[in-house]
Each structure stands twice: as structure tokens, then as C-alpha cells.
C-alpha positions as CSV (number, residue, x, y, z in Angstrom):
1,M,92.1,111.7,75.1
2,R,92.0,115.3,74.0
3,N,93.7,117.2,71.2
4,L,96.5,114.7,70.5
5,I,96.3,115.1,66.7
6,S,99.9,114.1,66.2
7,Y,99.0,110.7,67.6
8,Q,95.5,110.4,66.2
9,R,96.2,111.8,62.7
10,P,100.0,111.6,62.2
11,K,99.7,112.3,58.5
12,S,97.7,115.5,58.9
13,P,99.1,118.9,57.9
14,I,98.9,120.0,61.6
15,S,100.9,117.0,62.7
16,E,103.5,117.9,60.1
17,Q,103.7,121.4,61.6
18,Y,104.4,119.8,65.0
19,R,107.2,117.8,63.5
20,T,108.6,121.0,61.9
21,L,108.5,122.6,65.4
22,R,110.4,119.7,66.8
23,T,113.0,119.9,64.0
24,N,113.5,123.7,64.6
25,I,114.0,123.2,68.3
26,Q,116.6,120.5,67.7
27,F,118.5,122.8,65.4
28,S,118.0,126.0,67.4
29,N,121.4,125.6,69.2
30,V,124.2,123.8,67.5
31,D,126.4,124.0,70.5
32,R,124.0,122.4,73.0
33,N,121.6,119.5,72.9
34,I,118.2,120.9,73.9
35,R,116.8,118.3,76.3
36,S,114.4,120.3,78.6
37,I,111.8,122.5,77.0
38,M,109.3,124.7,78.8
39,V,106.1,125.5,76.9
40,T,104.2,128.6,78.0
41,S,101.9,131.5,76.9
42,S,101.1,135.0,77.8
43,V,97.6,134.3,79.1
44,Q,95.2,131.5,79.5
45,E,93.4,129.7,76.6
46,E,96.1,130.1,74.0
47,G,96.7,126.4,73.3
48,K,100.0,126.0,75.2
49,S,98.9,122.7,76.8
50,T,97.8,121.2,73.5
51,T,101.1,122.4,71.9
52,A,103.2,120.9,74.7
53,A,101.4,117.6,74.6
54,N,101.7,117.2,70.8
55,L,105.3,118.3,71.0
56,A,106.0,115.5,73.5
57,V,104.3,113.0,71.2
58,V,106.4,113.9,68.1
59,F,109.6,113.7,70.1
60,A,108.5,110.2,71.3
61,Q,107.8,109.2,67.7
62,Q,111.6,109.7,67.2
63,E,112.0,106.8,69.6
64,K,113.4,109.1,72.3
65,R,112.6,108.6,75.9
66,V,110.3,111.5,76.6
67,L,108.9,112.8,79.9
68,F,105.9,115.1,79.8
69,V,105.6,117.1,83.1
70,D,102.6,119.0,84.2
71,A,104.2,121.9,86.0
72,D,101.0,123.9,86.0
73,L,100.5,123.5,89.7
74,R,97.4,125.8,89.6
75,K,95.2,124.5,86.9
76,P,96.6,121.1,85.8
77,T,95.1,119.4,82.7
78,V,97.6,116.8,81.6
79,Q,95.8,114.0,83.5
80,Y,92.8,114.6,81.2
81,T,94.8,114.6,78.0
82,F,96.4,111.3,78.8
83,Q,93.6,109.7,80.8
84,L,95.7,109.3,83.9
85,E,95.2,109.4,87.7
86,N,96.4,112.6,89.4
87,H,96.3,111.7,93.1
88,I,100.1,111.9,93.3
89,G,102.7,113.6,91.1
90,L,105.2,116.4,90.9
91,T,104.3,118.2,94.1
92,N,104.7,114.9,96.1
93,V,108.2,114.5,94.6
94,L,109.2,118.1,95.3
95,T,108.0,117.8,98.9
96,K,110.0,114.6,99.4
97,Q,107.0,112.4,100.0
98,T,107.9,110.0,97.1
99,T,110.4,109.5,94.3
100,L,110.3,110.2,90.6
101,D,110.4,106.5,89.8
102,S,107.3,105.9,91.9
103,V,105.0,108.5,90.3
104,V,106.0,108.6,86.6
105,Q,103.3,106.9,84.5
106,Q,103.7,105.2,81.2
107,S,101.2,106.7,78.7
108,F,99.4,104.8,75.9
109,I,102.0,106.2,73.5
110,A,105.3,104.4,73.0
111,N,108.4,106.1,74.5
112,L,106.3,108.7,76.3
113,W,106.0,108.9,80.1
114,V,103.9,111.4,82.1
115,L,104.5,113.1,85.4
116,T,101.2,114.7,86.5
117,S,101.0,117.7,88.8
118,G,99.8,115.9,91.9
119,P,97.8,117.8,94.6
120,I,97.6,121.6,94.0
121,P,100.0,123.2,96.6
122,P,99.6,126.5,98.4
123,N,103.1,127.6,97.2
124,P,103.7,126.5,93.6
125,T,106.2,129.3,92.9
126,E,108.4,128.3,95.8
127,L,108.3,124.6,94.9
128,L,109.3,125.2,91.3
129,G,112.2,127.5,92.4
130,S,113.4,125.1,95.1
131,Q,116.6,123.1,95.3
132,A,114.4,120.0,95.2
133,M,113.3,121.1,91.6
134,E,117.0,121.4,90.6
135,D,117.7,117.9,92.0
136,L,114.6,116.5,90.3
137,L,115.7,117.9,86.9
138,A,119.1,116.2,87.3
139,D,117.3,112.9,88.1
140,M,115.1,113.4,85.0
141,Y,118.2,113.9,82.7
142,N,119.5,110.6,83.9
143,Q,116.4,108.8,82.9
144,F,115.0,110.6,79.9
145,D,116.2,112.0,76.6
146,V,113.7,114.9,76.4
147,I,111.7,116.6,79.1
148,I,108.7,118.8,78.1
149,F,107.2,121.1,80.8
150,D,103.6,122.4,80.5
151,T,103.6,125.6,82.7
152,P,101.1,128.3,83.7
153,P,100.9,131.4,81.5
154,I,103.6,134.1,82.1
155,L,101.6,137.2,82.8
156,P,99.2,136.2,85.6
157,V,101.7,134.3,87.8
158,A,105.4,133.9,88.4
159,D,105.7,130.1,88.2
160,A,107.0,129.9,84.6
161,H,109.5,132.7,85.2
162,I,111.1,130.6,87.9
163,L,111.3,127.5,85.7
164,A,112.5,129.3,82.6
165,N,116.1,129.6,83.6
166,Q,116.3,125.9,84.7
167,C,115.3,124.6,81.3
168,H,117.5,124.5,78.2
169,G,114.8,126.5,76.3
170,S,111.3,127.9,76.2
171,V,108.6,127.9,73.5
172,L,106.0,130.7,73.7
173,V,102.5,130.0,72.3
174,I,100.6,133.0,71.0
175,K,97.0,132.7,69.9
176,S,96.4,134.6,66.7
177,D,94.2,137.7,66.8
178,V,93.7,137.3,70.6
179,V,96.9,138.3,72.4
180,K,97.9,142.0,71.8
181,K,101.4,142.8,70.6
182,D,102.3,144.6,73.8
183,A,101.3,141.6,75.9
184,A,103.4,139.3,73.7
185,L,106.4,141.6,73.9
186,K,106.1,141.9,77.7
187,T,106.0,138.1,78.0
188,K,109.2,137.9,75.8
189,D,110.9,140.4,78.0
190,I,109.9,138.6,81.2
191,L,111.4,135.3,79.9
192,E,114.6,137.0,78.9
193,N,114.9,138.9,82.2
194,A,114.5,135.5,84.0
195,K,117.5,134.4,82.0
196,G,115.5,131.9,80.1
197,K,116.4,131.0,76.5
198,L,113.5,131.7,74.2
199,L,113.8,129.2,71.4
200,G,110.9,130.6,69.4
201,V,107.2,131.3,69.1
202,V,104.3,129.2,67.9
203,L,101.5,131.3,66.3
204,N,98.4,129.2,67.1
205,Q,95.1,129.1,65.3
206,K,96.1,131.4,62.5
207,K,93.3,131.5,59.9
208,Q,94.2,129.8,56.6
209,P,92.2,129.2,53.4
210,K,89.6,126.4,53.4
211,D,89.5,126.5,57.3
212,V,92.8,124.5,57.6
213,Q,94.5,125.3,60.9
214,Y,98.3,125.5,60.8
215,Y,101.0,126.3,63.4
216,Y,103.8,128.7,62.6
217,Y,107.1,128.6,64.3
218,G,109.4,131.6,64.3
219,T,112.8,131.9,65.8
220,K,113.6,134.7,68.2
221,S,114.9,137.8,66.4
């Protein structure tokens, strides 16, 4: 198990920040219940997968039925985080080889299920933008209260652009002192041009006194 601090140390300051993130998402739109959330970043190694996994955990701790989906069909990692097999998963459902019920795996955390990526396909962008993906989302809504998608970063590939307008909202993870302002703004513009709703930004690994790591959540201006 990697980086699941909200499960391993639920009373830590960082876990409290994840719960704050959860609360801010829930109150980000008073007219619509946010049930599907895409977590992404500008580039690799910003901590989006860790943020997505911990966000799924804190939603599950509210006793909601949560599905965590590895929609990074290029470099999937969710199977390592939750110690699961990844021989079959999202790509198999999208290509009609199996059904959602057959491949969803119960995690070791109560109320949290995981859909791993499955085999890496040659056409991830096309799969995520397909009618099969829309149908699958409808099926997910029937079975789960909250769906969290871990996706590839925005700038290198188009996968997350495609999924952004299918989800109720997106959270952008930015690694402090690493991603330049221009890159972050370009990522924001791409998400908005894709007609995705940007819920807010997580500033990750911001240096704090006494080497305590916190996460800051800012709503979109």
C-alpha cells in the first residue's frame, strides 16, 4: 500500500486537509450533486494519483459507496496503491469484453471499490471518448454514490481533455515550486475549453514550517 495517509493516519494534519478538500468539493455547486470527479495535473510527478486515491478514501469514510477508477490508460498505478491484480479492468469493459460488475474489485477499505485500468490499449483517447464510456458512466451512477477518476496529466496527452466534460467536475493538482505559472494557466484553459468544470486546485508539497506538508485547496477564480 502506498501513500494512503488518510487511511493509515486518519488523524494527521494531511488527512484533515484531504477532508477539507472533500468538503469544498461537496459545497462547490449548490445546484448539483457532484458525483463524478476527475483528478489530473499539468505534467507527471505532481502527486495527482496520491491525491485522487486519498480523496476516494475520505469519501468512503463518509460511508458513501465510492468507485476509484484508474483512467490513466498509459501509465496506470492504482493496482500498486491498492495491492490489486490488473489483468482485466476498464479497457476490457470499454471494448465490451466484460461488464463493470465482473471487474470491479473491493478494496481493503470499507465502502471503496476499485476499477483498475486493465491492459494498456493502443487507442486510450478514443476509448475514453467513446459511446461505451458514456454508457459505462451511466452504469457507474446506478451503482455508486461517488466516482473518482485518476487520469493522465493534461499537457502531454489528450485523454483527460476527453473525460473532463463527461465528469461533474475536475480537480487540478499542482506541485509547488515545480510547475511554472504559464503551464498551470494553459492546463486550466484546456480544461475549460474542453467544457469541463474546474472545481479547484490542490497546491501539493507546499513547504511549511517544521517540515509539515499540507495541501491547499483553492476554488476557481
